[in-house]
C-alpha positions as CSV (number, residue, x, y, z in Angstrom):
1,M,252.6,107.0,23.2
2,A,254.2,110.0,21.6
3,T,255.0,113.3,23.4
4,F,255.2,116.5,21.3
5,N,256.3,120.0,22.1
6,P,253.6,122.3,20.7
7,P,255.2,125.7,20.1
8,S,253.1,128.8,19.9
9,G,252.1,129.3,16.2
10,G,254.4,126.5,14.9
11,Q,254.4,122.9,14.0
12,P,254.7,120.5,17.0
13,T,258.0,118.5,17.2
14,L,258.3,115.0,18.5
15,V,260.0,114.8,21.9
16,S,259.7,111.0,22.8
17,T,257.8,107.8,22.2
18,T,256.8,105.1,24.8
19,P,255.2,101.8,24.0
20,I,251.7,101.4,25.4
21,S,250.5,98.2,27.1
22,S,247.2,97.3,28.8
23,A,249.1,97.9,32.1
24,N,249.9,101.6,31.4
25,A,247.2,102.7,29.0
26,P,244.9,105.4,30.3
27,A,241.4,104.1,30.9
28,N,239.4,107.4,30.7
29,I,239.9,108.3,27.0
30,T,236.8,109.2,25.0
31,W,237.6,107.6,21.6
32,G,235.9,108.6,18.4
33,T,236.3,112.4,18.7
34,A,237.3,112.1,15.0
35,T,238.5,109.5,12.5
36,L,240.7,109.6,9.4
37,D,241.3,106.8,6.8
38,N,244.7,107.1,5.2
39,G,247.0,104.5,3.5
40,G,245.4,101.3,4.8
41,S,245.0,102.6,8.3
42,T,242.2,104.3,10.2
43,Y,243.4,106.9,12.8
44,I,241.0,107.2,15.7
45,Y,241.3,110.4,17.8
46,G,240.3,110.6,21.4
47,S,240.6,113.0,24.3
48,E,241.4,112.5,28.0
49,D,240.4,115.0,30.7
50,V,243.3,115.6,33.1
51,Y,242.7,116.4,36.8
52,T,245.0,117.2,39.7
53,G,244.1,116.2,43.3
54,T,241.9,113.4,44.6
55,A,238.2,113.2,44.8
56,P,236.2,115.0,45.9
57,N,238.7,117.9,45.5
58,C,239.8,117.3,41.9
59,V,240.7,120.3,39.8
60,P,240.5,120.3,36.0
61,E,244.0,120.8,34.5
62,G,243.4,120.3,30.8
63,R,243.0,117.7,28.1
64,R,245.3,115.3,26.3
65,L,244.9,114.2,22.7
66,H,245.3,110.5,21.9
67,I,245.5,108.9,18.5
68,K,245.0,105.2,17.8
69,R,245.9,103.5,14.5
70,V,244.1,100.4,13.4
71,P,243.8,98.6,10.0
72,T,241.2,100.5,7.9
73,G,237.7,100.0,9.3
74,N,238.9,97.6,12.1
75,F,237.1,98.9,15.1
76,S,236.7,95.5,16.9
77,C,240.0,95.8,18.9
78,G,238.4,96.5,22.3
79,S,238.4,99.6,24.4
80,R,242.2,99.7,24.8
81,G,242.8,99.3,21.1
82,C,244.7,97.0,18.7
83,G,248.4,96.2,19.2
84,Q,248.5,97.0,22.9
85,G,251.8,95.7,24.3
86,R,253.4,95.7,20.8
87,G,254.0,99.5,20.4
88,W,252.4,101.4,17.6
89,P,250.2,98.9,15.6
C-alpha cells in the first residue's frame, strides 16, 4: 500500500509504502472503477468507502483510491489480488 500527500493544485508525493497481505488487505474495495494497460501490466483501480463509528451509527468520512497491478489481462487472481503477501506484484 502506498500513502501519498495530495497537495492542493499540485502533484501528490509519496509518503510511505506498506506490503499488503491477505491479513491486512481491506475487504470492502470496489475493484474495476477503471483499468489501464501499460508496459506488460494492467493497473486496476478501485475505491473504498470509509466510515467512522459503528453500525448502526456509521458516518461517511470519505473514499480511498486503491490500485492493483497484475500481468496484462490477468484478472484471475481472486478478490484480494495477485501477489498478496509479496508486496507490490
